C-alpha positions as CSV (number, residue, x, y, z in Angstrom):
1,D,-182.1,204.7,-24.3
2,I,-184.6,202.9,-26.7
3,S,-188.3,203.4,-27.0
4,V,-190.3,200.4,-28.2
5,N,-193.9,200.3,-29.6
6,E,-194.9,197.2,-31.4
7,K,-196.7,199.2,-34.0
8,F,-193.8,201.4,-34.9
9,P,-190.1,201.2,-35.6
10,I,-187.7,201.2,-32.6
11,I,-186.5,204.7,-31.8
12,V,-182.9,205.0,-30.6
13,D,-181.7,208.0,-28.7
14,E,-178.4,209.0,-30.4
15,R,-177.3,211.6,-27.8
16,A,-173.7,211.1,-26.6
17,V,-173.2,209.0,-23.5
18,D,-170.4,208.6,-20.9
19,Y,-169.5,205.0,-21.7
20,D,-168.0,203.4,-24.7
21,L,-169.2,200.0,-25.9
22,F,-166.0,199.5,-27.9
23,D,-163.5,200.1,-25.1
24,R,-161.4,202.6,-27.0
25,D,-159.2,203.4,-24.0
26,A,-156.2,204.0,-26.2
27,V,-158.0,206.9,-28.0
28,K,-159.3,208.3,-24.8
29,N,-155.8,208.2,-23.2
30,E,-154.3,209.9,-26.2
31,L,-156.9,212.7,-26.0
32,L,-156.2,213.0,-22.2
33,N,-152.5,213.4,-22.8
34,A,-153.3,216.0,-25.5
35,I,-155.6,217.9,-23.3
36,K,-152.9,218.2,-20.6
37,C,-150.6,219.9,-23.1
38,F,-150.4,223.6,-22.8
39,S,-148.0,226.5,-23.4
40,S,-147.4,229.5,-21.3
41,S,-147.3,231.7,-24.3
42,H,-149.7,230.3,-26.9
43,S,-152.8,228.1,-27.2
44,Y,-152.7,224.4,-28.2
45,T,-155.2,223.0,-30.6
46,V,-156.3,219.4,-30.7
47,G,-158.4,217.9,-33.5
48,L,-160.5,214.8,-32.6
49,V,-161.3,213.4,-36.0
50,G,-164.0,211.0,-37.1
51,K,-167.1,210.4,-39.1
52,W,-170.4,211.7,-37.7
53,G,-171.6,209.3,-35.0
54,S,-168.2,207.5,-34.7
55,G,-168.1,208.3,-31.0
56,K,-166.2,211.6,-30.8
57,T,-168.4,213.2,-28.2
58,T,-168.5,210.0,-26.2
59,I,-164.7,209.8,-26.1
60,L,-164.5,213.5,-25.2
61,N,-167.0,213.0,-22.4
62,L,-165.0,210.0,-21.0
63,A,-161.8,212.1,-21.1
64,K,-163.6,215.0,-19.3
65,K,-165.0,212.7,-16.7
66,E,-161.5,211.2,-16.0
67,V,-159.9,214.6,-15.6
68,Q,-162.6,215.8,-13.2
69,T,-162.4,212.6,-11.2
70,T,-158.6,212.7,-10.9
71,Q,-158.6,216.4,-9.9
72,S,-161.3,216.0,-7.3
73,S,-158.9,213.9,-5.3
74,E,-156.0,216.4,-5.6
75,D,-155.5,219.3,-3.2
76,S,-153.3,221.4,-5.5
77,Q,-154.9,224.0,-7.6
78,E,-151.8,224.8,-9.6
79,N,-152.3,224.2,-13.4
80,K,-155.7,222.7,-12.6
81,I,-157.6,221.9,-15.8
82,V,-160.8,223.8,-16.2
83,F,-163.3,223.0,-19.0
84,I,-164.8,226.2,-20.4
85,N,-168.6,225.8,-20.8
86,A,-171.1,228.1,-22.4
87,P,-172.1,231.0,-20.1
88,G,-174.8,229.8,-17.6
89,S,-174.1,226.1,-18.2
90,N,-172.2,223.4,-16.4
91,N,-171.8,221.0,-19.3
92,T,-172.6,222.7,-22.6
93,D,-169.7,223.4,-24.9
94,F,-169.3,226.5,-27.1
95,N,-171.6,226.3,-30.1
96,L,-170.8,228.0,-33.3
97,W,-174.3,227.6,-34.6
98,L,-175.7,230.3,-32.3
99,F,-173.9,233.2,-33.9
100,G,-175.1,235.0,-37.1
101,S,-172.4,237.5,-37.5
102,Q,-168.7,238.0,-37.1
103,E,-169.2,240.5,-34.3
104,A,-171.6,238.1,-32.4
105,M,-169.1,235.2,-32.6
106,I,-166.2,237.4,-31.3
107,K,-168.4,238.7,-28.5
108,G,-169.6,235.2,-27.7
109,M,-166.1,233.7,-27.5
110,Y,-164.9,236.6,-25.3
111,E,-167.9,236.2,-22.9
112,T,-167.5,232.4,-22.9
113,I,-163.8,232.5,-22.0
114,L,-164.3,235.1,-19.2
115,S,-167.3,233.2,-17.9
116,G,-165.2,230.0,-17.9
117,M,-162.5,231.7,-15.8
118,G,-165.2,232.9,-13.3
119,V,-164.6,236.5,-14.1
120,K,-167.5,238.8,-13.4
121,Y,-167.6,241.5,-16.0
122,N,-169.6,244.0,-17.9
123,W,-169.4,244.0,-21.6
124,A,-167.0,247.0,-22.2
125,F,-166.6,246.8,-26.0
126,N,-168.9,248.9,-28.1
127,N,-170.1,247.9,-31.6
128,K,-167.3,250.0,-33.2
129,T,-164.7,248.0,-31.3
130,L,-166.3,244.7,-32.4
131,E,-166.4,245.9,-36.0
132,N,-162.7,246.8,-35.8
133,V,-161.7,243.4,-34.5
134,A,-163.8,241.7,-37.1
135,K,-162.2,243.8,-39.8
136,V,-158.7,242.7,-38.7
137,V,-159.7,239.0,-38.5
138,S,-161.5,238.9,-41.8
139,G,-158.5,240.5,-43.4
140,I,-156.0,237.9,-42.2
141,P,-154.3,236.3,-45.2
142,K,-154.9,232.6,-45.9
143,V,-151.5,231.6,-44.8
144,G,-149.1,233.8,-42.9
145,N,-148.9,236.4,-40.1
146,M,-151.9,237.8,-38.3
147,V,-151.9,241.0,-40.3
148,G,-150.1,241.5,-43.6
149,S,-148.5,244.8,-44.4
150,V,-150.5,245.2,-47.6
151,L,-153.9,244.9,-45.9
152,P,-156.0,248.1,-45.7
153,I,-156.4,248.0,-41.9
154,D,-156.1,251.2,-39.9
155,S,-154.1,251.4,-36.7
156,A,-157.1,251.9,-34.5
157,S,-158.5,248.5,-35.6
158,Y,-155.3,246.7,-35.0
159,L,-155.0,248.4,-31.6
160,D,-158.4,247.0,-30.6
161,V,-157.2,243.5,-31.4
162,V,-154.1,243.9,-29.3
163,K,-156.1,245.3,-26.4
164,L,-158.6,242.4,-26.5
165,K,-155.8,239.8,-26.7
166,N,-153.7,241.4,-23.9
167,R,-156.7,241.7,-21.7
168,L,-157.5,238.0,-22.0
169,T,-153.9,237.0,-21.6
170,D,-153.6,238.9,-18.4
171,Y,-156.8,237.3,-17.0
172,I,-155.7,233.8,-17.8
173,R,-152.2,234.1,-16.4
174,S,-153.6,235.6,-13.2
175,T,-155.6,232.5,-12.5
176,G,-152.7,230.0,-12.7
177,K,-155.0,227.4,-14.3
178,H,-155.1,225.5,-17.6
179,Y,-158.3,226.0,-19.6
180,V,-159.8,223.7,-22.2
181,M,-162.5,224.9,-24.6
182,C,-164.3,222.2,-26.6
183,I,-166.1,222.8,-29.9
184,E,-168.2,219.9,-31.2
185,D,-169.3,219.4,-34.8
186,L,-167.0,222.1,-36.2
187,D,-167.7,220.9,-39.7
188,R,-171.5,221.2,-39.3
189,A,-171.3,225.0,-39.0
190,D,-171.6,227.4,-41.9
191,D,-168.5,227.8,-44.1
192,D,-168.0,231.4,-43.0
193,Q,-168.4,230.4,-39.3
194,V,-165.7,227.7,-39.7
195,V,-163.3,230.0,-41.5
196,L,-163.8,232.8,-38.9
197,F,-163.4,230.5,-36.0
198,L,-160.2,229.0,-37.2
199,K,-158.8,232.5,-37.8
200,L,-159.9,233.6,-34.3
201,I,-158.2,230.8,-32.4
202,N,-155.0,231.4,-34.4
203,T,-155.0,235.2,-33.7
204,V,-157.1,237.1,-31.3
205,F,-157.9,234.0,-29.1
206,D,-154.4,232.4,-29.4
207,L,-153.9,232.6,-25.7
208,P,-151.6,231.1,-23.1
209,C,-152.6,228.1,-21.0
210,L,-155.6,227.4,-23.2
211,T,-156.2,224.2,-25.1
212,Y,-158.9,224.0,-27.8
213,V,-160.4,220.6,-28.6
214,L,-162.2,220.6,-32.0
215,L,-164.4,217.7,-33.1
216,Y,-164.9,217.3,-36.8
217,D,-165.0,215.0,-39.9
218,K,-161.7,215.6,-41.7
219,E,-163.1,215.2,-45.2
220,R,-166.0,217.6,-44.5
221,L,-163.7,220.2,-43.0
222,D,-161.3,220.0,-46.0
223,R,-164.2,220.3,-48.3
224,I,-165.4,223.5,-46.5
225,L,-161.9,225.0,-46.8
226,R,-161.6,224.0,-50.5
227,H,-164.9,225.6,-51.4
228,T,-164.3,228.9,-49.7
229,Q,-162.2,231.7,-51.2
230,K,-161.2,233.0,-47.8
231,M,-158.9,230.2,-46.7
232,N,-156.5,227.6,-48.0
233,V,-156.9,223.9,-47.0
234,L,-153.4,224.0,-45.6
235,Y,-154.5,226.6,-43.1
236,S,-156.0,223.9,-40.8
237,N,-152.6,222.3,-40.6
238,K,-151.2,225.6,-39.3
239,V,-154.0,226.1,-36.7
240,I,-154.4,222.5,-35.5
241,N,-151.3,221.2,-33.6
242,Q,-152.4,217.6,-33.1
243,E,-155.0,215.3,-34.7
244,I,-156.4,212.2,-33.0
245,T,-158.4,209.9,-35.2
246,I,-161.3,207.8,-34.0
247,P,-160.8,204.2,-35.4
248,T,-163.6,203.0,-37.6
249,M,-163.1,199.3,-37.2
250,M,-166.1,197.7,-35.5
251,D,-166.0,195.0,-33.0
252,K,-167.7,191.9,-34.4
253,E,-168.8,190.5,-31.1
254,K,-170.3,193.8,-30.0
255,C,-172.2,194.1,-33.2
256,W,-173.7,190.7,-32.7
257,E,-174.6,191.6,-29.1
258,C,-176.4,194.8,-30.2
259,L,-178.4,193.0,-32.9
260,H,-179.4,190.2,-30.5
261,N,-180.6,192.8,-28.0
262,L,-182.6,194.5,-30.7
263,L,-184.3,191.2,-31.8
264,E,-185.3,190.6,-28.2
265,L,-186.7,194.1,-28.0
266,Y,-188.8,193.2,-31.0
267,G,-190.1,190.2,-29.0
268,I,-187.9,187.4,-30.4
269,P,-187.3,185.0,-27.5
270,Q,-183.7,184.0,-26.7
271,N,-184.3,180.4,-27.8
272,R,-185.2,181.6,-31.3
273,L,-182.3,184.0,-31.9
274,K,-180.3,181.4,-33.8
275,E,-183.0,181.4,-36.5
276,Y,-181.9,184.9,-37.4
277,D,-178.1,184.2,-37.5
278,F,-177.9,184.2,-41.3
279,V,-179.5,187.7,-41.4
280,L,-177.4,189.0,-38.6
281,D,-174.2,187.7,-40.3
282,V,-175.0,189.8,-43.4
283,C,-175.7,192.8,-41.2
284,V,-172.5,192.5,-39.2
285,S,-170.4,191.8,-42.2
286,E,-171.8,194.9,-43.9
287,V,-171.1,197.1,-40.9
288,I,-167.5,195.9,-40.5
289,L,-166.8,196.1,-44.3
290,N,-168.0,199.7,-44.5
291,G,-166.6,200.9,-41.3
292,S,-170.1,201.2,-39.8
293,E,-171.4,203.4,-42.7
294,L,-174.9,202.3,-43.8
295,T,-175.1,203.8,-47.3
296,P,-172.5,204.6,-50.0
297,S,-173.6,208.3,-50.0
298,S,-170.7,210.6,-49.1
299,E,-173.2,212.8,-47.3
300,T,-174.3,210.0,-45.0
301,S,-172.1,209.6,-41.9
302,S,-171.5,206.6,-39.7
303,I,-173.7,206.4,-36.7
304,H,-173.6,205.0,-33.2
305,P,-173.3,201.2,-33.0
306,L,-176.8,200.7,-31.5
307,S,-178.3,202.9,-34.2
308,S,-176.4,201.0,-36.9
309,A,-177.8,197.8,-35.7
310,A,-181.3,199.2,-35.6
311,A,-181.1,200.6,-39.1
312,L,-179.7,197.5,-40.6
313,T,-182.2,195.2,-38.8
314,S,-185.1,197.3,-40.0
315,A,-183.9,196.7,-43.6
316,F,-185.2,193.2,-43.3
317,P,-188.9,192.2,-42.9
318,Y,-189.8,191.3,-39.4
319,N,-191.3,187.9,-40.4
320,I,-188.3,186.4,-42.2
């Protein structure tokens, strides 16, 4: 979606879509196969890796759509894949940004998983229980078992963790379905939120028949883990079972097509597009050379193809 006003720059809507201009079926199929993986005893965690705006959410949406389309034509409910959405939503994934404390995130994940399974419930855990679970999780060593013998954790706290995990395990197994929980922009959350979440899915929420799909920029995630004293960078390798990387190579023909479309939106008639070829050639070469990144800043991520074209085109005066 693009808004055009001749007095102002073009505004591009960068929200994710359910189509892919670059036809990355191989990546989508790899993600589909990963989503279908599950264990009857533990969770399975998939990392969809790419720069900001590289199309991670678009690829995820395509995979979700294909799963839902395929299952709608099947009669069997056994091992049916169910995507867990935020409570009260049909298409919104779990969002780490909403939680300001350890207790709130633990409660949020618990409610989200139960809601995704269609379980009607009343919140039965009091604040003391939440504190005990948070105490155990925050005390988990950087690399190793869930609770080390030297940690000052009382038996009541540990028992609360076991009760919570057993309760969720029983619920999931009773449904006979395979659940998928997606977390977008993991690396955009606060450092403490990222650390806590990785610990949670490897401990309390390490559940059978549950696949986590995490979307993140690998460099930014590693930077978060390096900067915190609470976790080792190697911990992500322990938690994430499989990584799928979004390719950064841009399709030259698609770049040209996007730029031509933008010129037409600016009012350039088709019979004059050739006059701008020397400018477009510089733009396309820059996009492909830098893997679609527009600036050398490490804090600037790659953005969607149409946005890249818009930003590059705006760098040149209109009346060249």
